[in-house]
N, C-alpha and C positions, 0 to 999 in steps of 0.2 A: 681457464681456457676462456678464449671471449665469443663475446654473444652478437647476433646479430639481430640489431633492433629494427630491423625493416628498411627495405629497399627506401621509402618514400620518406622517413624519417631522417635517414643518412642523407639523401638529397637537399631537405630542406637543411639540415644542420651544414650539407656543404654550401649552401649558399649565403647564410647566417656569416658562417665563419670565413671567407673568402674576403681573403683585404685584409682580414683583422692579426692585431699582433700579436696576441694568441686565442689556443683555438680550445673548445670544448673536447671533452672527452666522454663518451657515453656514460662512465659513472658520472660524472659532472652534470651532464647534460639531465640524466635521471635525480641528480639532488635537486636541483632547481625547481624542476617537475614536482618533486614530492611537496617543497614548500609552496611552491602556487597552491599546489593542490591542498595543502591543508588552511590557505587562506581565502579558498576562491567562495565566492558566495554560492556556486551548487552545490558543495559539499554541506556548508552552511544550513540551506533550505533543506537538504535531504535528512541532516539530524534533527533538528529542529522539526521537522514534520513527522519523526519516529517518536521525539519528545512528548509532543503533542498526542500523537495518538497514543502512549501511552500514559498519559495524565500528567506530565514532566509539563505545566504550563507557567505562562511569566506570571501568572498572579499569586504564585509562592512565592516572589521574590517582593512582592508589594509590600509596602509599608504605610502606617499613616502617618499624612502630614498635617500642619496647621501656618497661619500667617504668623510669624515673628514679630520681636519688637521694632527690628530693620524693615518690617512688609515683605519678608521675603521668606519663602517656605520652609519650614523645616521641620526633620524629623520627630515624634512624639512615642512614647510607651505605654502612657497612661490610657490609650482610648482604645476598644474594640477594631480587632485588625483581623475581622476574618476573611479566609483566604479561601473562597466556596468556586469549583468547578463544575459545572455541567459539560460533560464533554461530548457535543453534539459532534465534532471533527471525528469522532472516534465513531460514531454512528453512522456518519455519510459514507466514510471510506469502505466499514462493512458493508454498508451498502450495496455500493457500489462493487467492492468485489464479491458479493456472492451471487450478486444480480447477473455476473457473466462467468464463473468458473464456479459456485457451487453444487451444479450439475454435472455428470460426466458427458466430455466431449463424443461423438459420432462420429467414428472412423469409417469411412466409406472408401472402398477402392474396388476395381475389377477381378482381383486374384484374391482370393481365399486363404490361404498361406501367407499371403503377404497380410491381410488384415489381420490372422492371429496370430500375426511376430508382432504386429505394430501395437496388439490390446495386451500383449504380456510384457512388454517395454512398458507400456504406457500406462500403467495399473493404476490402482488406486492409492498407492503410494506417489506414484506421478503427480496425482489430481492434488494429495495433499503441499506438492513442494510446488505447483502449479500457482494455487490459492494464496501461498506466502509470496510467489514472486509478485502474484497481480497487486497484492497488497502492496509491494514495493513499489512498482510502475505507479501506484495510483498517489502514495506518499510522496516520493522521492521525483516523480517524471520517468525513472525508468528501473529494470530490475533486470537481473543477470543468474544466467544460469552456466556452466560447466561442465562437460562431458567428463566423465572420467571412467575408469571401470573398477569394480572392487575385487575382494580378493579373489572373488570366485569366478573371477573373468566375463562378468557381466558389467554392462554398460550401463552408468547411471547417471543422474545430473543433480550437481550440486548447487544450493541458492550460496550465492554472495552476497553479503550486504555492499550497497549500492554506494556508498560513503567510502568504502574499501577500494572500490576500483578505480583506477586512471585508465580512461580509455585511449588510445590513440589511434584515431580515426584516418583513414585514406582518402576522404571524400569531407566535401563540407554539408552531405545530409545524411552522414553518420550511418552508412549502410556498411561497410565494412574494412574491418580493423586490420592496422599494420601488426599490432601489439599491446600488451596490456597491462597493467599493475597493479599490483593487490596489496594496500598497507594494510594489514594488523595488528593487535597487538596480543600476547599469549601472557599470562599470570605464572609464575614459576618460584626458584629459589636458586637465588646465587649463594652458597655454601649453606648455610642456616637461615641468610637473609631473606624473606620472601618478597618480588621484586615483580615488576613487569618491565616484558621484552616487545620492543616492536621490532617487525619484520617488515619487509619489501620483497615481495616475489614478481620476477618480470618472467612472462608465459611468450615465447615466440614461435613460428614454425619450426626451432632447432631445439625445442625443449624448454625448462621451466630452471632457472637458477634465482637462488634464494639471499637475502642478503639480511644485514644484522645492519640497525638503524640505531645508531647514536650519537649521538648530539649533531644531526643533522647530517651526517657522514656515513657514506654505505660502506659495510664490512661484509666480504665474502662470509658466507656461511659455510666452514670447513668441513661439516659434519654432512652436507647433502652441494656439494659445487655444483653438479648439471643433473636432471633427471628428464626423462622423456615423459612425453604424457600419457603412454600406456606401456605394458608391459605383454610380451606372450611367450611360450612356451613352445621351444622345437627340439626336439631330440632331445629332451630333458635339460635344454639349455636355453636358460631366458633370457628372453631379447628385449628391448627399449624401440620402441616406435614413437613416431609422431604426427601427429594429422597434417592433411596438408594447407588446411583452414586453421585457424585461432581458435581453441577451442574456449570460447566465449559465445554466448547467445543472448544477446540484448532485448528485452521486452520492453516495450516503448508506450507509457499510457498516451501520447498524440505525438505528432508530426516534429514538436518544437521543445517534447521531455521537459513540458510544464507540470512542476509537483502541484498536488489540488491546494494544499497547505498555504501557496500563492494567493490564492481565490477567497480565502476567507480567515485570514489569522486574523485580522483585525474587528471582525465581527464575533468570533469567538473567545477573544479578549474583551468584548466588548458586553458578552452576556455574562462573564465570569468576575467584571466589573461592577455590574447592577446587582446580581447576587450578593455579592460579598457589602456591595454598601448598602444595600435594603437589612441584612442582616446587622449591619455595624449599627444603625441608626436604631434598629428595633432596642439594639442592646445597652444603647447609653445611658438609657434610665431618668438619671437627676438631666442629664446635658439635652433630653427632650425638650426641656423649658428652656428659657432664659432668664436667669432671677435678676428682679431689677432691686437693689439693696437703697433705704433710707437711714440715714445715722446706725449704722450696723457696728455693733460694739465690739470688734471682732480684730486678733493681731492682722491675717493678711485672709485673702481673698482661698488661699489653698488651706488653710485651718476653717475657712466656714466651711468650704467643700467636703472636707474630711469630717469634720459634725453634721452635716445634712446627710452624708451618705453612712455613716454610721448609725447617728440617732432618732433620723429620719425627720428631726427639730433644730428650731434655731431662735436663739435667745434675742429678742428686740427690745432696747430700752429707749427711756427719753428723758431728758434731760432740761427739755425747752418747754414754757410753755405757749410758743409760736407749734410747734409740731413735735407728732412721736416719731418713733421709728416706725420702720414698716418692711413687708418683702413683700414685690409683688410679682408677675410673674407673663411671661411673654410667649406662649405657645407656640411652639413647634412642630406643626404635624407632620403623619408620614403617609403619603398615599399610597398605600399598597394597588391600586389599582394603574398609575403613570410607571410603576414598576412591572405590573403585569404587561401594559400597552408595548413598553418598548422592548420586554424580552421577546413578545410575539412578533413585533419588527424585525428584532435580531434575526430570531429562529429562523423565517421567512424567507429572509437575504441568505441565509446561508445557503440553505435547499435553492432558492432559485440562482445563488451564483456557482455555489458546485454541482447545478445540474445532476439534482435528485430529486427526492418525490417525500411527499408527507403520506405516514403509513397510516394517520389516523385523520386523511380526507374526508369530510361527512358522503363525498360520492361512492366512496368502497362501501358504504354501509347498505344493509339490505343486501336486495339482487341487482348488485351496479351490470348495468350490461359492458358490451366488450369496449363499444366507444366511450364510454367515460374512464373504463381501467388506462384503456390507449392513451387519451388524453394525459390522464394524471403521470404516465411512464413516459412520457413523448422525452421530456428531457435527459433523463436516463438512460435512455434510448437511443438519442442520437451522440450522446458522450460514448457508451458501449458501441456504438457502431464503428465510430472513431479509433476504439481501441482496438476491436476488434481485426480493424485492418490494418493496425501494426500488429497485432500477435500473430496474424495470420504468415505473415512474412515472417517473423522469429519462427515458427514452425517450419519454414521451410529451411531453413539453418536449421534448426534442429532434425529434421529429415535427413539431411545430409548426412549426419555423422549417424545416427541408426542405418542409413542404406551401405554406408561404408563396413558399418561394423558387421552386420547381417553377410557382405558380401566376403568379407575377409575371415570370419567364420563357419565359410562351406555352407550357408543357411539356402544363399540362392544369389542372384542380381536381381535387384527392382529397383534399379537407378531410374528406369522410366516408366514406370509404373504411374497415374496418374493419384494420387491421394487427394480428398477432401475430408476438412475436420471442421465439423458444423458445431456452432457455441448453441448450447442450450439456456434461454432465457430462465432466470430464475425469477416468474413474473405473475401476479394472481392474474386469473383467467376467470371467465363465466364457462363452466366444464358444459352444460345441458348446450348453450348456445353453439360453443364451436363443434360440439356432438354431432348438432342436427346439421350444421353445415357442411361437416363431413359428409353423412347418411346423404347427402344430397346430391354428393357429386358420385358418389358410385352410380358407375357404369359411363360417364362422362371422361372422369380422371384415372389411370394405373390406380391399383390397389397401393402400392408402396407410398406413393406421392400423399395419399389421403391419409395413410397411418404416418407417415410424417410428421402432420401437422394434427394427429387425434392425442386428446391430453392425458391420454391413459398408454399411450405408447412410452415408453423406455427404449426398447432398443429394436429396433424398425427389423433389421434382419432377424432376429431372433423370434419376432411375434410371425414373419413372412414364414419361416420354418413352419411356429406351429400351425398356423392356419394350412401350410401344405401339408403337417401330419395328419391334422382332423380332415383335411379332403379327403385324403388315401384311404382312412379307417370308413369314412362314410361308405366310399366306393367299393372298400370289401362287403360290408354289410349290406348294402343296398347295391348292387353290380346293374341294376337296372338303369341305374342317374346316368351311368357313363354313356349309354345309346340315348337317350335325351328322348327315349320313345314310351313314357309313363303313361300318359292320355291313350294312347293307344293300348296299352295291355289291361289297363282300364276297361276301355270300351271292352 
């Protein structure tokens, strides 16, 4: 069965192949794209970012080197070679991820039934998936969600690793997909031999097709030639259907899809090197001093060093009346303050380059006012606003799949309903100051608007409902409140 790889891509291929003696088939085109993707800087940055987040950093491959006899650096194994990691990068990624996604997203519509359905689908499990996608977007510049149906016929969203996805965009702005491929590996057995299988899945509007990748060639997976995006049971018969859009939602960190690791890798490496070098110098023991030997009676310097390390002493003899043997030292001091200053400079540079914040800032101690707090969070807030703009666009794409699902399952047609997604920042606030400002606005602004800014309110609609119930209860207990004539009755 032939795949439709998208009208725009076919048009581009037709232009490329026009007048050529040989033409690329669809499979050959995909094989070339896979080889190009595996070597691409974009994929490399995504993998490096994930490795750095997990603590698999370049310092782990660093060796000790000295100047050899020919004046060139050469590796040595008899010196301390510490490989310390102070993973500031992971800390910053978690800061930015939690800042924008750790609190539940507020969903606001004018239709209560629609709001209820959206909250049911976008539940706490979805919030966990969204947080992981946000980490992907920060780490690799872009994260992906794939809408699918589970065995119960419920719409769900699966996170794809960003380095597995090869997107084929229709436009330069990367706003609409023509189709996409997913390149991934699976551990399995070939007979009794454990082995790794590499698969490539192609998702188009006509469905999904899977291939086995062997020596750079695509071999159709005969166990699953062609599948639909989702299935539906009609009169006891299972029927397959496809989305009218490509089933992939892209969540970008910014317009350029720039990975955070590009902003700070050299700084993270510098921190690791400084810590490792400091500990190396502290552990070198006898090498903390340069020994000057005069008339040393020994086989060679290696034997001298071994005796000094093992016995803590050396023998010096003199056969000359003009002068005796001697050992003098030139001390090499390790100044811890220098390392401390450099480390602080590196860490501060990481905070500024990554647009993060210092949670140990002295201005956050004591009763910090809201202005100081906003100043400290200014950089991360600017970055979060950029990220939220991209995420809001992604939520529009996600909402399209949910609306189609609700319409197809007979829940209702909500395609024309307006939906507002509000991201709640996980920021430190001066609660007493904010509450005081909310109290000052009572009577000047609508209650709902005031509640949206109150630090104790988690769900505005639920809070409004509780206030209405409390007001109704008071009216039942004190009916005179409804007439507003308490003063007259008292008189």
